[in-house]
PDB file of N, H, CA, C and O in Angstrom:
ATOM      1  N   MET A   1       4.031   3.207   8.685  1.00  0.00           N
ATOM      2  CA  MET A   1       4.321   1.547   8.918  1.00  0.00           C
ATOM      3  C   MET A   1       2.539   0.890  10.162  1.00  0.00           C
ATOM      4  O   MET A   1       1.806   1.575  10.875  1.00  0.00           O
ATOM      5  N   ALA A   2       2.512  -0.652   9.858  1.00  0.00           N
ATOM      6  H   ALA A   2       3.107  -1.209   9.279  1.00  0.00           H
ATOM      7  CA  ALA A   2       1.900  -1.034  10.425  1.00  0.00           C
ATOM      8  C   ALA A   2       1.649  -2.746  10.135  1.00  0.00           C
ATOM      9  O   ALA A   2       1.769  -3.513   9.180  1.00  0.00           O
ATOM     10  N   PRO A   3       1.185  -2.832  11.718  1.00  0.00           N
ATOM     11  CA  PRO A   3       2.001  -4.260  11.605  1.00  0.00           C
ATOM     12  C   PRO A   3       1.356  -5.326  11.074  1.00  0.00           C
ATOM     13  O   PRO A   3       1.351  -6.231  11.909  1.00  0.00           O
ATOM     14  N   HIS A   4       0.505  -5.813   9.510  1.00  0.00           N
ATOM     15  H   HIS A   4       0.509  -5.078   8.832  1.00  0.00           H
ATOM     16  CA  HIS A   4       0.095  -6.090   9.312  1.00  0.00           C
ATOM     17  C   HIS A   4       0.313  -5.774   7.152  1.00  0.00           C
ATOM     18  O   HIS A   4      -0.083  -4.818   6.487  1.00  0.00           O
ATOM     19  N   ALA A   5       1.207  -7.253   6.621  1.00  0.00           N
ATOM     20  H   ALA A   5       1.529  -8.031   7.161  1.00  0.00           H
ATOM     21  CA  ALA A   5       0.361  -6.214   5.394  1.00  0.00           C
ATOM     22  C   ALA A   5      -0.570  -6.581   4.384  1.00  0.00           C
ATOM     23  O   ALA A   5      -1.291  -7.547   4.138  1.00  0.00           O
ATOM     24  N   VAL A   6      -0.208  -5.074   3.706  1.00  0.00           N
ATOM     25  H   VAL A   6       0.379  -4.289   3.906  1.00  0.00           H
ATOM     26  CA  VAL A   6      -1.730  -5.673   2.390  1.00  0.00           C
ATOM     27  C   VAL A   6      -0.943  -5.802   1.258  1.00  0.00           C
ATOM     28  O   VAL A   6       0.283  -5.838   1.158  1.00  0.00           O
ATOM     29  N   THR A   7      -2.356  -5.908  -0.103  1.00  0.00           N
ATOM     30  H   THR A   7      -3.352  -5.879  -0.021  1.00  0.00           H
ATOM     31  CA  THR A   7      -2.073  -6.206  -1.069  1.00  0.00           C
ATOM     32  C   THR A   7      -1.472  -4.527  -1.756  1.00  0.00           C
ATOM     33  O   THR A   7      -1.066  -3.533  -1.154  1.00  0.00           O
ATOM     34  N   ASN A   8      -1.631  -4.772  -3.098  1.00  0.00           N
ATOM     35  H   ASN A   8      -1.961  -5.579  -3.586  1.00  0.00           H
ATOM     36  CA  ASN A   8      -1.773  -3.256  -3.946  1.00  0.00           C
ATOM     37  C   ASN A   8      -3.420  -3.161  -4.203  1.00  0.00           C
ATOM     38  O   ASN A   8      -4.015  -2.086  -4.130  1.00  0.00           O
ATOM     39  N   GLN A   9      -4.005  -4.285  -4.479  1.00  0.00           N
ATOM     40  H   GLN A   9      -3.521  -5.158  -4.539  1.00  0.00           H
ATOM     41  CA  GLN A   9      -5.190  -4.770  -4.363  1.00  0.00           C
ATOM     42  C   GLN A   9      -6.359  -3.797  -2.889  1.00  0.00           C
ATOM     43  O   GLN A   9      -7.485  -3.299  -2.906  1.00  0.00           O
ATOM     44  N   GLU A  10      -5.513  -3.920  -2.055  1.00  0.00           N
ATOM     45  H   GLU A  10      -4.599  -4.324  -2.041  1.00  0.00           H
ATOM     46  CA  GLU A  10      -5.984  -2.984  -1.025  1.00  0.00           C
ATOM     47  C   GLU A  10      -5.935  -2.278  -0.646  1.00  0.00           C
ATOM     48  O   GLU A  10      -6.831  -1.792   0.045  1.00  0.00           O
ATOM     49  N   PHE A  11      -4.923  -1.822  -0.855  1.00  0.00           N
ATOM     50  H   PHE A  11      -4.196  -2.217  -1.417  1.00  0.00           H
ATOM     51  CA  PHE A  11      -4.374  -0.355  -1.360  1.00  0.00           C
ATOM     52  C   PHE A  11      -4.422   0.737  -1.795  1.00  0.00           C
ATOM     53  O   PHE A  11      -3.974   1.783  -1.325  1.00  0.00           O
ATOM     54  N   THR A  12      -5.043   0.520  -2.841  1.00  0.00           N
ATOM     55  H   THR A  12      -5.407  -0.329  -3.222  1.00  0.00           H
ATOM     56  CA  THR A  12      -5.661   1.212  -4.345  1.00  0.00           C
ATOM     57  C   THR A  12      -6.903   0.880  -3.707  1.00  0.00           C
ATOM     58  O   THR A  12      -7.007   2.009  -3.228  1.00  0.00           O
ATOM     59  N   LYS A  13      -7.577   0.501  -3.434  1.00  0.00           N
ATOM     60  H   LYS A  13      -7.493  -0.416  -3.823  1.00  0.00           H
ATOM     61  CA  LYS A  13      -9.009   0.262  -2.463  1.00  0.00           C
ATOM     62  C   LYS A  13      -8.546   1.082  -1.613  1.00  0.00           C
ATOM     63  O   LYS A  13      -7.859   1.844  -2.294  1.00  0.00           O
ATOM     64  N   THR A  14      -8.470   1.515  -0.206  1.00  0.00           N
ATOM     65  H   THR A  14      -9.029   0.897   0.347  1.00  0.00           H
ATOM     66  CA  THR A  14      -8.203   2.209   1.275  1.00  0.00           C
ATOM     67  C   THR A  14      -7.824   3.229   0.765  1.00  0.00           C
ATOM     68  O   THR A  14      -8.266   4.237   1.315  1.00  0.00           O
ATOM     69  N   LEU A  15      -6.818   3.481  -0.536  1.00  0.00           N
ATOM     70  H   LEU A  15      -6.459   2.662  -0.983  1.00  0.00           H
ATOM     71  CA  LEU A  15      -6.314   4.898  -0.952  1.00  0.00           C
ATOM     72  C   LEU A  15      -7.584   5.839  -1.523  1.00  0.00           C
ATOM     73  O   LEU A  15      -7.664   7.017  -1.174  1.00  0.00           O
ATOM     74  N   GLY A  16      -8.546   5.247  -2.403  1.00  0.00           N
ATOM     75  H   GLY A  16      -8.481   4.290  -2.686  1.00  0.00           H
ATOM     76  CA  GLY A  16      -9.961   6.184  -3.090  1.00  0.00           C
ATOM     77  C   GLY A  16     -10.480   5.975  -2.112  1.00  0.00           C
ATOM     78  O   GLY A  16     -11.156   6.979  -1.886  1.00  0.00           O
ATOM     79  N   LYS A  17     -10.647   5.084  -1.121  1.00  0.00           N
ATOM     80  H   LYS A  17     -10.097   4.268  -1.304  1.00  0.00           H
ATOM     81  CA  LYS A  17     -11.861   5.521   0.021  1.00  0.00           C
ATOM     82  C   LYS A  17     -11.501   6.594   0.730  1.00  0.00           C
ATOM     83  O   LYS A  17     -12.411   7.218   1.275  1.00  0.00           O
ATOM     84  N   VAL A  18      -9.842   7.153   0.926  1.00  0.00           N
ATOM     85  H   VAL A  18      -9.103   6.645   0.483  1.00  0.00           H
ATOM     86  CA  VAL A  18      -9.842   8.252   2.139  1.00  0.00           C
ATOM     87  C   VAL A  18      -9.604   9.071   0.737  1.00  0.00           C
ATOM     88  O   VAL A  18     -10.226  10.124   0.879  1.00  0.00           O
ATOM     89  N   LEU A  19      -9.170   9.059  -0.158  1.00  0.00           N
ATOM     90  H   LEU A  19      -8.665   8.204  -0.273  1.00  0.00           H
ATOM     91  CA  LEU A  19      -9.477  10.455  -1.126  1.00  0.00           C
ATOM     92  C   LEU A  19     -10.965  11.167  -2.161  1.00  0.00           C
ATOM     93  O   LEU A  19     -11.322  11.989  -3.005  1.00  0.00           O
ATOM     94  N   GLY A  20     -11.308  10.207  -1.373  1.00  0.00           N
ATOM     95  H   GLY A  20     -11.018   9.539  -0.687  1.00  0.00           H
ATOM     96  CA  GLY A  20     -13.065   9.761  -2.267  1.00  0.00           C
ATOM     97  C   GLY A  20     -12.898  10.708  -3.387  1.00  0.00           C
ATOM     98  O   GLY A  20     -13.031  11.866  -3.785  1.00  0.00           O
ATOM     99  N   ARG A  21     -12.415   9.159  -3.723  1.00  0.00           N
ATOM    100  H   ARG A  21     -12.307   8.219  -3.400  1.00  0.00           H
ATOM    101  CA  ARG A  21     -12.062   9.085  -5.871  1.00  0.00           C
ATOM    102  C   ARG A  21     -12.271   7.152  -6.018  1.00  0.00           C
ATOM    103  O   ARG A  21     -12.013   6.063  -5.505  1.00  0.00           O
ATOM    104  N   PRO A  22     -12.945   7.876  -7.158  1.00  0.00           N
ATOM    105  CA  PRO A  22     -13.204   6.703  -7.478  1.00  0.00           C
ATOM    106  C   PRO A  22     -12.105   5.068  -7.612  1.00  0.00           C
ATOM    107  O   PRO A  22     -11.878   5.019  -6.403  1.00  0.00           O
ATOM    108  N   THR A  23     -11.544   4.155  -8.026  1.00  0.00           N
ATOM    109  H   THR A  23     -11.729   4.195  -9.009  1.00  0.00           H
ATOM    110  CA  THR A  23     -10.482   3.659  -7.724  1.00  0.00           C
ATOM    111  C   THR A  23     -10.991   1.979  -8.532  1.00  0.00           C
ATOM    112  O   THR A  23     -10.982   0.915  -7.913  1.00  0.00           O
ATOM    113  N   VAL A  24     -11.355   2.117  -9.849  1.00  0.00           N
ATOM    114  H   VAL A  24     -11.362   2.981 -10.352  1.00  0.00           H
ATOM    115  CA  VAL A  24     -12.383   1.079 -11.007  1.00  0.00           C
ATOM    116  C   VAL A  24     -11.306   0.447 -11.788  1.00  0.00           C
ATOM    117  O   VAL A  24     -11.151  -0.772 -11.712  1.00  0.00           O
ATOM    118  N   VAL A  25     -10.567   1.159 -12.515  1.00  0.00           N
ATOM    119  H   VAL A  25     -10.693   2.149 -12.577  1.00  0.00           H
ATOM    120  CA  VAL A  25      -8.900   0.191 -13.232  1.00  0.00           C
ATOM    121  C   VAL A  25      -7.932   0.560 -12.865  1.00  0.00           C
ATOM    122  O   VAL A  25      -7.282   1.587 -12.671  1.00  0.00           O
ATOM    123  N   PRO A  26      -7.894  -1.391 -12.718  1.00  0.00           N
ATOM    124  CA  PRO A  26      -6.478  -0.649 -12.030  1.00  0.00           C
ATOM    125  C   PRO A  26      -5.485  -0.513 -13.602  1.00  0.00           C
ATOM    126  O   PRO A  26      -5.870  -0.785 -14.739  1.00  0.00           O
ATOM    127  N   LEU A  27      -4.033   0.034 -13.132  1.00  0.00           N
ATOM    128  H   LEU A  27      -3.721   0.256 -12.208  1.00  0.00           H
ATOM    129  CA  LEU A  27      -3.147   0.017 -14.414  1.00  0.00           C
ATOM    130  C   LEU A  27      -3.144  -1.086 -14.863  1.00  0.00           C
ATOM    131  O   LEU A  27      -3.372  -1.951 -14.017  1.00  0.00           O
ATOM    132  N   PRO A  28      -2.924  -1.551 -16.199  1.00  0.00           N
ATOM    133  CA  PRO A  28      -1.880  -3.161 -16.047  1.00  0.00           C
ATOM    134  C   PRO A  28      -0.476  -2.894 -16.563  1.00  0.00           C
ATOM    135  O   PRO A  28       0.113  -1.926 -17.043  1.00  0.00           O
ATOM    136  N   ALA A  29      -0.136  -4.369 -16.215  1.00  0.00           N
ATOM    137  H   ALA A  29      -0.615  -5.156 -15.825  1.00  0.00           H
ATOM    138  CA  ALA A  29       1.323  -4.317 -16.097  1.00  0.00           C
ATOM    139  C   ALA A  29       2.025  -3.796 -17.564  1.00  0.00           C
ATOM    140  O   ALA A  29       3.010  -3.064 -17.660  1.00  0.00           O
ATOM    141  N   PHE A  30       1.380  -4.275 -18.464  1.00  0.00           N
ATOM    142  H   PHE A  30       0.580  -4.869 -18.386  1.00  0.00           H
ATOM    143  CA  PHE A  30       1.654  -4.386 -19.692  1.00  0.00           C
ATOM    144  C   PHE A  30       1.868  -2.651 -19.704  1.00  0.00           C
ATOM    145  O   PHE A  30       2.866  -2.417 -20.386  1.00  0.00           O
ATOM    146  N   ALA A  31       1.455  -1.787 -19.344  1.00  0.00           N
ATOM    147  H   ALA A  31       0.645  -1.977 -18.790  1.00  0.00           H
ATOM    148  CA  ALA A  31       1.007  -0.184 -19.547  1.00  0.00           C
ATOM    149  C   ALA A  31       2.239   0.575 -19.151  1.00  0.00           C
ATOM    150  O   ALA A  31       2.956   1.400 -19.716  1.00  0.00           O
ATOM    151  N   THR A  32       2.225  -0.010 -17.960  1.00  0.00           N
ATOM    152  H   THR A  32       1.642  -0.681 -17.501  1.00  0.00           H
ATOM    153  CA  THR A  32       3.614   0.274 -16.692  1.00  0.00           C
ATOM    154  C   THR A  32       5.043   0.320 -17.047  1.00  0.00           C
ATOM    155  O   THR A  32       5.937   1.131 -16.805  1.00  0.00           O
ATOM    156  N   ARG A  33       4.986  -0.908 -17.761  1.00  0.00           N
ATOM    157  H   ARG A  33       4.260  -1.567 -17.958  1.00  0.00           H
ATOM    158  CA  ARG A  33       6.182  -0.985 -18.092  1.00  0.00           C
ATOM    159  C   ARG A  33       6.328  -0.740 -19.502  1.00  0.00           C
ATOM    160  O   ARG A  33       7.484  -0.913 -19.887  1.00  0.00           O
ATOM    161  N   LEU A  34       5.487  -0.381 -20.414  1.00  0.00           N
ATOM    162  H   LEU A  34       4.548  -0.240 -20.101  1.00  0.00           H
ATOM    163  CA  LEU A  34       5.859   0.426 -21.499  1.00  0.00           C
ATOM    164  C   LEU A  34       5.790   2.490 -21.114  1.00  0.00           C
ATOM    165  O   LEU A  34       6.307   3.125 -22.033  1.00  0.00           O
ATOM    166  N   MET A  35       5.170   3.489 -19.798  1.00  0.00           N
ATOM    167  H   MET A  35       4.750   2.973 -19.051  1.00  0.00           H
ATOM    168  CA  MET A  35       5.225   4.292 -19.560  1.00  0.00           C
ATOM    169  C   MET A  35       6.846   4.078 -18.696  1.00  0.00           C
ATOM    170  O   MET A  35       7.539   4.866 -19.340  1.00  0.00           O
ATOM    171  N   PHE A  36       7.740   3.483 -17.668  1.00  0.00           N
ATOM    172  H   PHE A  36       7.177   2.843 -17.145  1.00  0.00           H
ATOM    173  CA  PHE A  36       8.331   2.829 -17.197  1.00  0.00           C
ATOM    174  C   PHE A  36       9.829   2.343 -17.556  1.00  0.00           C
ATOM    175  O   PHE A  36      10.913   2.786 -17.176  1.00  0.00           O
ATOM    176  N   GLY A  37       9.517   1.306 -18.397  1.00  0.00           N
ATOM    177  H   GLY A  37       8.637   0.945 -18.705  1.00  0.00           H
ATOM    178  CA  GLY A  37      11.049   0.307 -19.515  1.00  0.00           C
ATOM    179  C   GLY A  37      10.541  -0.573 -18.294  1.00  0.00           C
ATOM    180  O   GLY A  37       9.469  -0.893 -17.780  1.00  0.00           O
ATOM    181  N   GLU A  38      11.712  -0.757 -18.139  1.00  0.00           N
ATOM    182  H   GLU A  38      12.582  -0.497 -18.557  1.00  0.00           H
ATOM    183  CA  GLU A  38      12.758  -1.940 -16.650  1.00  0.00           C
ATOM    184  C   GLU A  38      12.638  -1.431 -15.931  1.00  0.00           C
ATOM    185  O   GLU A  38      13.121  -2.019 -14.964  1.00  0.00           O
ATOM    186  N   MET A  39      11.966   0.066 -15.495  1.00  0.00           N
ATOM    187  H   MET A  39      11.574   0.544 -16.281  1.00  0.00           H
ATOM    188  CA  MET A  39      12.024   0.089 -13.790  1.00  0.00           C
ATOM    189  C   MET A  39      10.703  -0.353 -13.578  1.00  0.00           C
ATOM    190  O   MET A  39      10.451  -0.104 -12.399  1.00  0.00           O
ATOM    191  N   ALA A  40       9.516  -1.000 -14.242  1.00  0.00           N
ATOM    192  H   ALA A  40       9.722  -1.203 -15.200  1.00  0.00           H
ATOM    193  CA  ALA A  40       8.753  -0.667 -13.837  1.00  0.00           C
ATOM    194  C   ALA A  40       8.593  -2.312 -13.361  1.00  0.00           C
ATOM    195  O   ALA A  40       7.522  -2.610 -12.833  1.00  0.00           O
ATOM    196  N   ASP A  41       9.162  -2.903 -13.456  1.00  0.00           N
ATOM    197  H   ASP A  41      10.033  -2.661 -13.885  1.00  0.00           H
ATOM    198  CA  ASP A  41       9.421  -4.518 -13.128  1.00  0.00           C
ATOM    199  C   ASP A  41       9.395  -4.646 -10.981  1.00  0.00           C
ATOM    200  O   ASP A  41       8.682  -5.096 -10.084  1.00  0.00           O
ATOM    201  N   GLU A  42      10.813  -3.833 -11.186  1.00  0.00           N
ATOM    202  H   GLU A  42      11.392  -3.467 -11.914  1.00  0.00           H
ATOM    203  CA  GLU A  42      11.839  -3.561  -9.946  1.00  0.00           C
ATOM    204  C   GLU A  42      11.271  -3.098  -8.886  1.00  0.00           C
ATOM    205  O   GLU A  42      11.092  -3.549  -7.755  1.00  0.00           O
ATOM    206  N   LEU A  43      10.848  -1.521  -9.740  1.00  0.00           N
ATOM    207  H   LEU A  43      10.993  -1.155 -10.659  1.00  0.00           H
ATOM    208  CA  LEU A  43      10.006   0.115  -8.501  1.00  0.00           C
ATOM    209  C   LEU A  43       8.597  -1.150  -8.781  1.00  0.00           C
ATOM    210  O   LEU A  43       8.531  -2.290  -8.322  1.00  0.00           O
ATOM    211  N   LEU A  44       7.957  -0.689  -9.359  1.00  0.00           N
ATOM    212  H   LEU A  44       8.010   0.238  -9.731  1.00  0.00           H
ATOM    213  CA  LEU A  44       5.973  -0.821  -9.497  1.00  0.00           C
ATOM    214  C   LEU A  44       5.472  -2.428  -9.241  1.00  0.00           C
ATOM    215  O   LEU A  44       4.726  -2.533  -8.267  1.00  0.00           O
ATOM    216  N   LEU A  45       5.759  -3.662  -9.943  1.00  0.00           N
ATOM    217  H   LEU A  45       6.365  -3.577 -10.734  1.00  0.00           H
ATOM    218  CA  LEU A  45       5.696  -4.670 -10.413  1.00  0.00           C
ATOM    219  C   LEU A  45       6.243  -5.119  -9.087  1.00  0.00           C
ATOM    220  O   LEU A  45       5.862  -4.847  -7.949  1.00  0.00           O
ATOM    221  N   ALA A  46       6.897  -5.618  -9.369  1.00  0.00           N
ATOM    222  H   ALA A  46       7.207  -5.839 -10.294  1.00  0.00           H
ATOM    223  CA  ALA A  46       7.719  -7.006  -8.055  1.00  0.00           C
ATOM    224  C   ALA A  46       7.296  -6.510  -6.487  1.00  0.00           C
ATOM    225  O   ALA A  46       7.383  -5.320  -6.184  1.00  0.00           O
ATOM    226  N   SER A  47       6.794  -7.615  -5.440  1.00  0.00           N
ATOM    227  H   SER A  47       6.724  -8.582  -5.686  1.00  0.00           H
ATOM    228  CA  SER A  47       6.059  -7.911  -4.378  1.00  0.00           C
ATOM    229  C   SER A  47       7.228  -8.155  -3.667  1.00  0.00           C
ATOM    230  O   SER A  47       8.380  -8.373  -4.044  1.00  0.00           O
ATOM    231  N   ALA A  48       6.562  -8.056  -2.237  1.00  0.00           N
ATOM    232  H   ALA A  48       5.627  -7.879  -1.931  1.00  0.00           H
ATOM    233  CA  ALA A  48       6.784  -8.679  -1.061  1.00  0.00           C
ATOM    234  C   ALA A  48       5.700  -8.335  -0.007  1.00  0.00           C
ATOM    235  O   ALA A  48       4.939  -7.368   0.023  1.00  0.00           O
ATOM    236  N   ARG A  49       5.840  -9.492   0.945  1.00  0.00           N
ATOM    237  H   ARG A  49       6.458 -10.278   0.921  1.00  0.00           H
ATOM    238  CA  ARG A  49       5.342  -9.372   1.840  1.00  0.00           C
ATOM    239  C   ARG A  49       5.672  -9.601   2.840  1.00  0.00           C
ATOM    240  O   ARG A  49       5.412 -10.683   3.368  1.00  0.00           O
ATOM    241  N   VAL A  50       6.512  -8.435   3.565  1.00  0.00           N
ATOM    242  H   VAL A  50       6.723  -7.556   3.136  1.00  0.00           H
ATOM    243  CA  VAL A  50       7.011  -7.226   4.870  1.00  0.00           C
ATOM    244  C   VAL A  50       6.184  -8.045   5.732  1.00  0.00           C
ATOM    245  O   VAL A  50       5.290  -8.745   5.256  1.00  0.00           O
ATOM    246  N   GLN A  51       6.416  -8.001   6.904  1.00  0.00           N
ATOM    247  H   GLN A  51       7.143  -7.432   7.290  1.00  0.00           H
ATOM    248  CA  GLN A  51       5.451  -8.167   8.223  1.00  0.00           C
ATOM    249  C   GLN A  51       6.851  -7.736   9.251  1.00  0.00           C
ATOM    250  O   GLN A  51       8.002  -7.933   8.862  1.00  0.00           O
ATOM    251  N   PRO A  52       6.458  -6.999  10.884  1.00  0.00           N
ATOM    252  CA  PRO A  52       7.415  -6.236  11.804  1.00  0.00           C
ATOM    253  C   PRO A  52       6.971  -7.520  12.465  1.00  0.00           C
ATOM    254  O   PRO A  52       6.071  -7.495  13.304  1.00  0.00           O
ATOM    255  N   ALA A  53       7.661  -8.804  12.062  1.00  0.00           N
ATOM    256  H   ALA A  53       8.392  -8.824  11.380  1.00  0.00           H
ATOM    257  CA  ALA A  53       7.717  -9.687  13.348  1.00  0.00           C
ATOM    258  C   ALA A  53       8.469  -9.293  14.390  1.00  0.00           C
ATOM    259  O   ALA A  53       7.871  -9.251  15.465  1.00  0.00           O
ATOM    260  N   LYS A  54      10.040  -8.878  14.390  1.00  0.00           N
ATOM    261  H   LYS A  54      10.526  -8.912  13.517  1.00  0.00           H
ATOM    262  CA  LYS A  54      10.624  -8.539  15.753  1.00  0.00           C
ATOM    263  C   LYS A  54       9.110  -7.333  16.475  1.00  0.00           C
ATOM    264  O   LYS A  54       8.304  -7.338  17.406  1.00  0.00           O
ATOM    265  N   LEU A  55       9.462  -6.533  15.393  1.00  0.00           N
ATOM    266  H   LEU A  55      10.117  -6.529  14.637  1.00  0.00           H
ATOM    267  CA  LEU A  55       8.013  -4.925  16.475  1.00  0.00           C
ATOM    268  C   LEU A  55       7.402  -5.587  17.799  1.00  0.00           C
ATOM    269  O   LEU A  55       7.422  -5.459  19.023  1.00  0.00           O
ATOM    270  N   LEU A  56       6.677  -6.619  16.473  1.00  0.00           N
ATOM    271  H   LEU A  56       6.661  -6.723  15.479  1.00  0.00           H
ATOM    272  CA  LEU A  56       4.949  -7.541  17.102  1.00  0.00           C
ATOM    273  C   LEU A  56       5.713  -8.400  18.651  1.00  0.00           C
ATOM    274  O   LEU A  56       5.728  -8.308  19.879  1.00  0.00           O
ATOM    275  N   ALA A  57       6.063  -8.924  17.937  1.00  0.00           N
ATOM    276  H   ALA A  57       6.051  -8.999  16.940  1.00  0.00           H
ATOM    277  CA  ALA A  57       6.624 -10.251  18.906  1.00  0.00           C
ATOM    278  C   ALA A  57       7.692  -8.939  20.841  1.00  0.00           C
ATOM    279  O   ALA A  57       7.984  -9.380  21.953  1.00  0.00           O
ATOM    280  N   SER A  58       7.803  -8.083  20.518  1.00  0.00           N
ATOM    281  H   SER A  58       7.566  -7.725  19.615  1.00  0.00           H
ATOM    282  CA  SER A  58       8.140  -7.336  21.425  1.00  0.00           C
ATOM    283  C   SER A  58       7.165  -6.923  22.144  1.00  0.00           C
ATOM    284  O   SER A  58       7.442  -6.844  23.341  1.00  0.00           O
ATOM    285  N   GLY A  59       5.529  -6.464  21.688  1.00  0.00           N
ATOM    286  H   GLY A  59       5.303  -6.528  20.716  1.00  0.00           H
ATOM    287  CA  GLY A  59       4.728  -5.394  22.570  1.00  0.00           C
ATOM    288  C   GLY A  59       4.425  -4.318  21.610  1.00  0.00           C
ATOM    289  O   GLY A  59       3.275  -4.056  21.259  1.00  0.00           O
ATOM    290  N   TYR A  60       5.910  -3.443  21.018  1.00  0.00           N
ATOM    291  H   TYR A  60       6.844  -3.656  21.303  1.00  0.00           H
ATOM    292  CA  TYR A  60       4.914  -2.756  20.765  1.00  0.00           C
ATOM    293  C   TYR A  60       4.055  -2.626  19.920  1.00  0.00           C
ATOM    294  O   TYR A  60       3.758  -3.451  19.056  1.00  0.00           O
ATOM    295  N   ARG A  61       3.371  -1.098  20.182  1.00  0.00           N
ATOM    296  H   ARG A  61       3.613  -0.428  20.884  1.00  0.00           H
ATOM    297  CA  ARG A  61       1.397  -0.561  20.400  1.00  0.00           C
ATOM    298  C   ARG A  61       2.000   0.319  18.346  1.00  0.00           C
ATOM    299  O   ARG A  61       2.912   1.020  17.907  1.00  0.00           O
ATOM    300  N   PHE A  62       1.281  -0.080  18.039  1.00  0.00           N
ATOM    301  H   PHE A  62       0.541  -0.650  18.396  1.00  0.00           H
ATOM    302  CA  PHE A  62       1.069   1.029  16.497  1.00  0.00           C
ATOM    303  C   PHE A  62       0.466   1.963  16.659  1.00  0.00           C
ATOM    304  O   PHE A  62      -0.637   1.668  17.121  1.00  0.00           O
ATOM    305  N   ARG A  63       0.738   4.113  16.375  1.00  0.00           N
ATOM    306  H   ARG A  63       1.634   4.353  16.000  1.00  0.00           H
ATOM    307  CA  ARG A  63      -0.624   4.203  16.785  1.00  0.00           C
ATOM    308  C   ARG A  63      -1.595   4.106  16.060  1.00  0.00           C
ATOM    309  O   ARG A  63      -2.733   3.992  16.514  1.00  0.00           O
ATOM    310  N   TYR A  64      -1.172   4.148  14.130  1.00  0.00           N
ATOM    311  H   TYR A  64      -0.247   4.240  13.761  1.00  0.00           H
ATOM    312  CA  TYR A  64      -2.329   3.505  13.443  1.00  0.00           C
ATOM    313  C   TYR A  64      -2.648   1.815  13.129  1.00  0.00           C
ATOM    314  O   TYR A  64      -2.891   1.321  12.028  1.00  0.00           O
ATOM    315  N   PRO A  65      -2.564   1.115  14.449  1.00  0.00           N
ATOM    316  CA  PRO A  65      -2.790   0.102  13.380  1.00  0.00           C
ATOM    317  C   PRO A  65      -3.316  -0.954  12.448  1.00  0.00           C
ATOM    318  O   PRO A  65      -3.159  -2.175  12.447  1.00  0.00           O
ATOM    319  N   GLU A  66      -4.481   0.457  11.061  1.00  0.00           N
ATOM    320  H   GLU A  66      -4.608   1.449  11.062  1.00  0.00           H
ATOM    321  CA  GLU A  66      -5.253  -0.189  10.316  1.00  0.00           C
ATOM    322  C   GLU A  66      -4.606   0.702   9.278  1.00  0.00           C
ATOM    323  O   GLU A  66      -4.282   1.837   9.626  1.00  0.00           O
ATOM    324  N   LEU A  67      -4.370   0.268   7.942  1.00  0.00           N
ATOM    325  H   LEU A  67      -4.634  -0.654   7.660  1.00  0.00           H
ATOM    326  CA  LEU A  67      -4.229   0.776   6.583  1.00  0.00           C
ATOM    327  C   LEU A  67      -4.869   2.635   6.631  1.00  0.00           C
ATOM    328  O   LEU A  67      -4.365   3.739   6.840  1.00  0.00           O
ATOM    329  N   GLU A  68      -6.040   2.163   6.345  1.00  0.00           N
ATOM    330  H   GLU A  68      -6.449   1.267   6.175  1.00  0.00           H
ATOM    331  CA  GLU A  68      -7.103   3.324   6.669  1.00  0.00           C
ATOM    332  C   GLU A  68      -6.437   4.318   7.416  1.00  0.00           C
ATOM    333  O   GLU A  68      -5.673   5.133   6.899  1.00  0.00           O
ATOM    334  N   GLY A  69      -6.688   4.277   8.546  1.00  0.00           N
ATOM    335  H   GLY A  69      -7.309   3.615   8.966  1.00  0.00           H
ATOM    336  CA  GLY A  69      -6.043   5.917   9.192  1.00  0.00           C
ATOM    337  C   GLY A  69      -4.768   5.578   9.663  1.00  0.00           C
ATOM    338  O   GLY A  69      -4.754   5.939  10.839  1.00  0.00           O
ATOM    339  N   THR A  70      -3.685   5.074   9.370  1.00  0.00           N
ATOM    340  H   THR A  70      -3.696   4.781   8.414  1.00  0.00           H
ATOM    341  CA  THR A  70      -2.314   5.246   8.540  1.00  0.00           C
ATOM    342  C   THR A  70      -2.911   6.319   7.414  1.00  0.00           C
ATOM    343  O   THR A  70      -3.535   7.278   7.870  1.00  0.00           O
ATOM    344  N   LEU A  71      -2.845   6.276   6.808  1.00  0.00           N
ATOM    345  H   LEU A  71      -2.338   5.497   6.438  1.00  0.00           H
ATOM    346  CA  LEU A  71      -3.558   6.985   5.524  1.00  0.00           C
ATOM    347  C   LEU A  71      -4.047   8.069   5.360  1.00  0.00           C
ATOM    348  O   LEU A  71      -3.838   8.902   4.479  1.00  0.00           O
ATOM    349  N   ARG A  72      -5.156   8.085   6.774  1.00  0.00           N
ATOM    350  H   ARG A  72      -5.327   7.408   7.490  1.00  0.00           H
ATOM    351  CA  ARG A  72      -6.305   9.353   6.907  1.00  0.00           C
ATOM    352  C   ARG A  72      -4.910  10.925   7.880  1.00  0.00           C
ATOM    353  O   ARG A  72      -4.861  12.145   7.728  1.00  0.00           O
ATOM    354  N   HIS A  73      -4.396  10.326   8.427  1.00  0.00           N
ATOM    355  H   HIS A  73      -4.436   9.335   8.551  1.00  0.00           H
ATOM    356  CA  HIS A  73      -3.054  10.973   9.360  1.00  0.00           C
ATOM    357  C   HIS A  73      -2.018  11.410   8.396  1.00  0.00           C
ATOM    358  O   HIS A  73      -1.293  12.382   8.607  1.00  0.00           O
ATOM    359  N   LEU A  74      -1.959  10.637   7.282  1.00  0.00           N
ATOM    360  H   LEU A  74      -2.547   9.847   7.110  1.00  0.00           H
ATOM    361  CA  LEU A  74      -0.642  10.816   6.464  1.00  0.00           C
ATOM    362  C   LEU A  74      -1.599  11.697   6.313  1.00  0.00           C
ATOM    363  O   LEU A  74      -1.775  12.413   7.299  1.00  0.00           O
ATOM    364  N   LEU A  75      -2.515  11.952   5.090  1.00  0.00           N
ATOM    365  H   LEU A  75      -2.372  11.370   4.290  1.00  0.00           H
ATOM    366  CA  LEU A  75      -2.882  12.644   3.732  1.00  0.00           C
ATOM    367  C   LEU A  75      -3.870  13.777   4.812  1.00  0.00           C
ATOM    368  O   LEU A  75      -4.640  14.683   4.491  1.00  0.00           O
ATOM    369  N   ALA A  76      -3.553  13.386   5.852  1.00  0.00           N
ATOM    370  H   ALA A  76      -2.928  12.650   6.112  1.00  0.00           H
ATOM    371  CA  ALA A  76      -4.839  14.937   7.151  1.00  0.00           C
ATOM    372  C   ALA A  76      -6.034  15.116   6.306  1.00  0.00           C
ATOM    373  O   ALA A  76      -6.382  16.255   5.995  1.00  0.00           O
ATOM    374  N   ARG A  77      -6.843  13.830   5.818  1.00  0.00           N
ATOM    375  H   ARG A  77      -6.560  12.905   6.070  1.00  0.00           H
ATOM    376  CA  ARG A  77      -8.331  13.301   5.451  1.00  0.00           C
ATOM    377  C   ARG A  77      -9.430  13.359   7.091  1.00  0.00           C
ATOM    378  O   ARG A  77     -10.607  13.000   7.059  1.00  0.00           O
TER     379      ARG A  77
END
């Protein structure tokens, strides 16, 4: 969990950086729909901007406040 939301593009770019792999070509929506059918829209293509407002308001301190640090910790990189 992190204190601020990121876009899929930001997440993909950061994940590629952490894994040391290029993230040049995004997967087009039509290809996702071909592979996953109706599930693609609900599971992979839908968007929600979620922020932990109550945690932030209470002064909660995140162990890894930035996405890159979180991914490095979770992936042991």
